[in-house]
C-alpha positions, 0 to 999 in steps of 0.5 A: 400510444397515449400520451401517459405510456410515452411519459412512462416510456421516457422515464424509462428510457432515461432511467436507463441511460442514466444506470449505463453511464454510471455502470460505465464509470464503476465497471471502469474502477480496478480496485484490490480487496482490503488486505494487511501486511502485505509487502510493497515497493516504489520504483519511479512513480508505481508503488507495488503491493505483494500478497498480503492477507485478505477479508477472507483469511485468504494469503494472496499471490496478487500483484497490485501497483498503483499509478502514484500520479494518479493520486491527483484525481481525488475520486479515480485511481489507476490501479493495475495488476501485474503478474501474481507472484509464484506464491501466496505472501505474507509478513515479508520484506521487500527492497529495490535494487540500487544497480538499476532502481527497478528490480525488486526483491522479496526475501523471507515471509510466509508462503503458501501454494497459491490458492491452498493452505499448504505452505511453501518453502521452495525459495527464500528469495524472489525477484521481480522485474516490473519492465518485463514483468516476470518473476524468478527464484534467486538461488544461494550460493558458495554453501549459504544457503543455510540462511533461515526463512524468516519473517516479520523483520524489515530489510534496508539495501545500502548503495553497495546493494547490500541488504541488511537483515536483522531478526526476525521470526522462524518458520520453517514448518507447520507448527512454527517454532516462534524463535525471534531471532537477534542476528544481523544477515548480510545478503548480496545479489551478485546477479539477478540469478544468485545470492550470497549470504553471510552472517558478519562478526559484530562488535557490541552486544546485539538487541534483544530479540525483536520483530515488527520493527522499522529499519531506516538507512540513513546517509551516514551508514547507521540503520535505525531501528524503532519500535517492535514487539520483543522476545517476550511478546511484549512492546517495550517502552525503551524501544521508543525512549533508547534506539538500537542503531546498527553501523553498517561500515563497522558492523556495530550495535550502539544506542541511542536515547532519544528525548523530546515528546512522549511517544508510546511504543509500538510495533507494526508501524511504518517509517519513512525518511524525509530526504529531499526536504531535509539535508544529510545533516539533518534527515528526518523519519516520520513513523505513522500508525502501529498497535501496542500490547502487552504480555497476556493482553486480549487485544490491540491497543491503540498508539498515540500519537498517530504520527511522529517525528523523529530528528536524527541530528538532535535525536528528539521525538516531535509530535506534530499538530495535524488537523484530522480532516481526511485522516485515516484510522489508525492502521497497522500492519500497513504500507508507506512509503514517500513519494516526493513531500508527500507519505502514502499509505495504504492497506492495513488493520484498523487498530481502533476497532480491533477486539483481539490479539487475531487481527480482525479480516472485517476490519481491513483497509483498502483505501489511500491516505496521503500525509503532506509532510512538508505542511503536515497535513493529510491531503486528498490528492497529489498535485499533478506535475504537468509535465508528466506522462499521466497528465498524457493518459489523463488527457485521453482518458478525458477524451474517451470519457468525453467521447462516450458522454457525447454518444450517450447525450446524442442518442439521448437527443436523438430519441427526445427528438423522434419522440417529438416527431412521433408526438406530432404525427400522433396529435396530428393524425388526431387533428385531421381524424377530429377534422373528418369526423366533424365535416362528416357529421356536417 
């Protein structure tokens, strides 16, 4: 074997080892596809995502969850898949039971028989137990099965387990009636098998029907409704300057005038309640993203600012200055939750590049963005809790990766030693042949 062939072989072997290592790391990444209009729920340190519409225009029944504590690593996020939903699902709403702080209820939405274009109307409420994990549908009891299937709304649950759902868009057949409701619905899961539904009598006139709003429950029992699309299919500025409040104790509506910084009207946005760093007397609602459109418009419009803060004591809007490093593109129909003092944003539609009123599935996201709401800065990691179980997992993963790298290194080192030994034997043999030829010629 010539020296040239040996060097070539070494290079090929080295490239193979490097490629294997890269493939090993890449293959270990289990990442969901981009999507929008999925439901989501945070249970302990697990952020669950249900369904959504994919780039292929398929409404998926996938269930993913992200280990939030894996966000302490800027490059490796720990994704897992849970048992799929019984139906393909999007434009629904979810809430976590206050009874065990883990059972997730998914209400309404648009459902399809999995992997088909066929609509499914078998159930209006699904329940998911992440501890089992398993799925089942709840049945309405006491003649309360007249709850009309709807989507594009948001549910909130109070400390008594009552679920409040305002309005929504009707969808009961292949040709949606496009009825937008302005009723308040009260659901109560008596156990994890049955559910009661009622429409409580309310005082004062309900607001104009609207959808794609956000609903945030304050500690005083008020639900704050922000933004949304009115029945006229236009997004009204009054939805940001005059907010609708619903008192869950007295079942009454009221208007609240908002002052402060100008905030453009929007729909498809998200809102989280800052409850860790705000007292009950000074609760803060943080709004992110969304889109704007008007009657007869031909495309989604971007909105400013991308982040707005509502002080529910002074009822004023403010726009925090946020350095744009690591900021997401303007997203709508995404998911957002608050974990400690971090607002986590996932999936959604890139509004800035949208060119039509129908969501462009080529502009969907599967990225994770993190807003530090204490310092109002976009960050790429959440500092790890040193006492968390995740650090034990991270340590174990580190050992596993380290062992794999060590094996590759030892294999490479062994190969190099063998190559040197082989070269020595080859050179020694050639030297003996040379010495023998000299001796023979003499």
